[in-house]
N, CA and C atoms as an extended XYZ file, in Angstrom:
159
Properties=species:S:1:pos:R:3:atomname:S:1:resname:S:1:resid:I:1 pbc="F F F"
N       -34.523      -88.707      -26.085 N   ASP     1
C       -33.127      -88.535      -25.625 CA  ASP     1
C       -32.946      -86.983      -25.923 C   ASP     1
N       -32.963      -85.998      -25.261 N   ASN     2
C       -33.037      -84.382      -25.674 CA  ASN     2
C       -31.730      -84.034      -24.784 C   ASN     2
N       -30.615      -84.428      -25.718 N   THR     3
C       -29.308      -83.829      -25.038 CA  THR     3
C       -28.793      -82.459      -25.716 C   THR     3
N       -28.105      -81.811      -24.832 N   SER     4
C       -28.085      -80.304      -25.320 CA  SER     4
C       -26.535      -80.105      -25.965 C   SER     4
N       -25.911      -81.471      -26.004 N   LYS     5
C       -24.738      -81.814      -27.182 CA  LYS     5
C       -25.118      -81.499      -28.562 C   LYS     5
N       -26.285      -81.312      -29.151 N   THR     6
C       -26.783      -81.290      -30.598 CA  THR     6
C       -27.556      -80.022      -30.733 C   THR     6
N       -27.505      -79.248      -29.851 N   ARG     7
C       -28.549      -77.914      -29.989 CA  ARG     7
C       -27.596      -76.843      -30.972 C   ARG     7
N       -26.339      -77.189      -31.045 N   PHE     8
C       -25.272      -76.307      -32.182 CA  PHE     8
C       -25.458      -76.904      -33.737 C   PHE     8
N       -25.431      -76.010      -34.669 N   ARG     9
C       -25.851      -76.181      -35.759 CA  ARG     9
C       -24.424      -76.042      -36.701 C   ARG     9
N       -23.975      -76.846      -37.604 N   ASP    10
C       -22.678      -76.170      -38.662 CA  ASP    10
C       -23.421      -75.229      -39.555 C   ASP    10
N       -22.622      -74.471      -40.790 N   TYR    11
C       -22.787      -73.619      -41.941 CA  TYR    11
C       -23.937      -74.546      -42.556 C   TYR    11
N       -24.235      -75.560      -42.593 N   ARG    12
C       -24.830      -76.253      -43.459 CA  ARG    12
C       -26.428      -76.399      -42.652 C   ARG    12
N       -26.533      -76.249      -41.465 N   GLY    13
C       -27.586      -76.421      -40.639 CA  GLY    13
C       -27.668      -77.796      -40.042 C   GLY    13
N       -26.543      -78.577      -40.188 N   ARG    14
C       -26.636      -80.039      -39.655 CA  ARG    14
C       -26.253      -79.650      -37.971 C   ARG    14
N       -26.944      -80.943      -37.417 N   ARG    15
C       -25.975      -80.941      -35.843 CA  ARG    15
C       -24.574      -81.017      -35.478 C   ARG    15
N       -24.318      -80.075      -34.670 N   TYR    16
C       -22.781      -80.401      -34.561 CA  TYR    16
C       -22.448      -80.281      -33.109 C   TYR    16
N       -22.082      -81.117      -32.355 N   ALA    17
C       -22.125      -81.517      -30.911 CA  ALA    17
C       -20.769      -80.357      -30.457 C   ALA    17
N       -21.186      -79.688      -29.631 N   LYS    18
C       -20.435      -78.783      -28.827 CA  LYS    18
C       -18.923      -79.229      -28.711 C   LYS    18
N       -18.659      -80.458      -28.336 N   ASP    19
C       -17.073      -81.069      -28.120 CA  ASP    19
C       -16.463      -81.269      -29.245 C   ASP    19
N       -17.083      -81.225      -30.624 N   LYS    20
C       -16.736      -81.480      -31.659 CA  LYS    20
C       -16.067      -79.932      -32.029 C   LYS    20
N       -17.243      -78.751      -31.725 N   GLN    21
C       -16.644      -77.644      -31.810 CA  GLN    21
C       -15.481      -77.244      -31.297 C   GLN    21
N       -15.504      -77.271      -29.919 N   VAL    22
C       -14.243      -77.017      -28.983 CA  VAL    22
C       -13.007      -77.907      -29.546 C   VAL    22
N       -13.033      -78.998      -29.880 N   ALA    23
C       -11.706      -79.342      -30.497 CA  ALA    23
C       -11.389      -78.945      -31.667 C   ALA    23
N       -12.350      -78.508      -32.820 N   ARG    24
C       -11.628      -77.894      -33.637 CA  ARG    24
C       -11.409      -76.085      -33.496 C   ARG    24
N       -11.724      -75.872      -32.653 N   CYS    25
C       -11.575      -74.168      -32.364 CA  CYS    25
C       -10.006      -73.884      -32.723 C   CYS    25
N        -8.998      -74.569      -32.545 N   GLY    26
C        -7.552      -74.103      -32.934 CA  GLY    26
C        -7.555      -74.054      -34.369 C   GLY    26
N        -8.276      -74.404      -35.332 N   ASN    27
C        -8.269      -74.254      -36.589 CA  ASN    27
C        -8.829      -73.031      -37.059 C   ASN    27
N        -9.232      -72.085      -36.257 N   ALA    28
C       -10.096      -71.065      -36.489 CA  ALA    28
C        -9.235      -69.694      -36.380 C   ALA    28
N        -7.858      -70.118      -36.228 N   ILE    29
C        -6.953      -68.734      -35.936 CA  ILE    29
C        -6.738      -67.909      -37.213 C   ILE    29
N        -7.031      -66.720      -37.342 N   PRO    30
C        -6.989      -65.821      -38.317 CA  PRO    30
C        -5.397      -65.706      -38.809 C   PRO    30
N        -4.890      -65.505      -39.907 N   PRO    31
C        -3.288      -65.718      -40.353 CA  PRO    31
C        -2.938      -64.643      -39.808 C   PRO    31
N        -3.499      -63.444      -39.750 N   PRO    32
C        -2.670      -62.011      -39.272 CA  PRO    32
C        -2.505      -62.265      -37.647 C   PRO    32
N        -3.047      -63.064      -37.008 N   PHE    33
C        -3.061      -63.163      -35.413 CA  PHE    33
C        -1.975      -64.516      -35.449 C   PHE    33
N        -1.909      -65.550      -36.299 N   ALA    34
C        -0.864      -66.309      -36.248 CA  ALA    34
C         0.132      -65.636      -36.528 C   ALA    34
N         0.353      -64.809      -37.392 N   GLU    35
C         1.432      -64.244      -37.407 CA  GLU    35
C         2.178      -63.259      -36.727 C   GLU    35
N         1.267      -62.831      -36.118 N   ALA    36
C         1.791      -61.970      -34.958 CA  ALA    36
C         2.395      -62.651      -33.738 C   ALA    36
N         1.681      -63.835      -33.497 N   LEU    37
C         2.353      -65.004      -32.455 CA  LEU    37
C         3.728      -65.544      -32.762 C   LEU    37
N         3.711      -65.542      -34.107 N   VAL    38
C         5.005      -66.388      -34.737 CA  VAL    38
C         6.411      -65.244      -34.440 C   VAL    38
N         5.875      -64.012      -34.926 N   ARG    39
C         6.738      -62.694      -34.787 CA  ARG    39
C         7.100      -62.425      -33.419 C   ARG    39
N         6.225      -62.565      -32.545 N   ALA    40
C         6.753      -62.203      -31.175 CA  ALA    40
C         7.394      -63.368      -30.390 C   ALA    40
N         7.064      -64.411      -30.929 N   ASN    41
C         8.208      -65.772      -30.386 CA  ASN    41
C         9.213      -66.268      -30.673 C   ASN    41
N         9.321      -65.682      -32.159 N   LEU    42
C        10.465      -66.525      -33.165 CA  LEU    42
C        11.302      -65.165      -34.108 C   LEU    42
N        11.476      -64.020      -33.250 N   PRO    43
C        11.927      -62.644      -34.110 CA  PRO    43
C        13.176      -62.944      -35.110 C   PRO    43
N        14.055      -64.061      -34.516 N   GLY    44
C        15.183      -64.295      -35.431 CA  GLY    44
C        14.708      -64.553      -36.417 C   GLY    44
N        13.831      -65.551      -36.330 N   ILE    45
C        13.424      -66.466      -37.806 CA  ILE    45
C        12.755      -65.207      -38.849 C   ILE    45
N        12.117      -64.359      -38.361 N   CYS    46
C        11.197      -63.574      -38.974 CA  CYS    46
C        12.163      -62.436      -39.570 C   CYS    46
N        13.137      -62.254      -38.984 N   GLN    47
C        14.078      -61.023      -39.646 CA  GLN    47
C        14.796      -61.633      -40.739 C   GLN    47
N        15.311      -63.085      -40.540 N   SER    48
C        16.005      -63.386      -41.513 CA  SER    48
C        15.247      -63.768      -43.045 C   SER    48
N        13.823      -63.931      -42.656 N   GLU    49
C        13.129      -64.057      -43.934 CA  GLU    49
C        12.674      -63.029      -44.161 C   GLU    49
N        12.583      -61.821      -43.555 N   GLU    50
C        12.523      -60.324      -43.995 CA  GLU    50
C        13.567      -60.025      -44.886 C   GLU    50
N        14.643      -60.362      -44.868 N   ILE    51
C        15.922      -59.718      -45.289 CA  ILE    51
C        15.881      -60.444      -46.615 C   ILE    51
N        15.428      -61.840      -46.723 N   ALA    52
C        15.657      -62.525      -48.015 CA  ALA    52
C        14.559      -62.057      -48.926 C   ALA    52
N        13.241      -61.588      -48.263 N   ALA    53
C        12.200      -61.129      -49.188 CA  ALA    53
C        12.711      -59.959      -49.823 C   ALA    53
């Protein structure tokens, strides 16, 4: 059985199914991008944190 689902490999060289990669892609958001999203969507919360800091 030669499926294309296992042609991807993780950082250790182990087979890593594409559906598992897609399921975990949300875990790869860089902190600056996440911060920008929060600041854009919740400016009131971010302003009060800046004042407290």
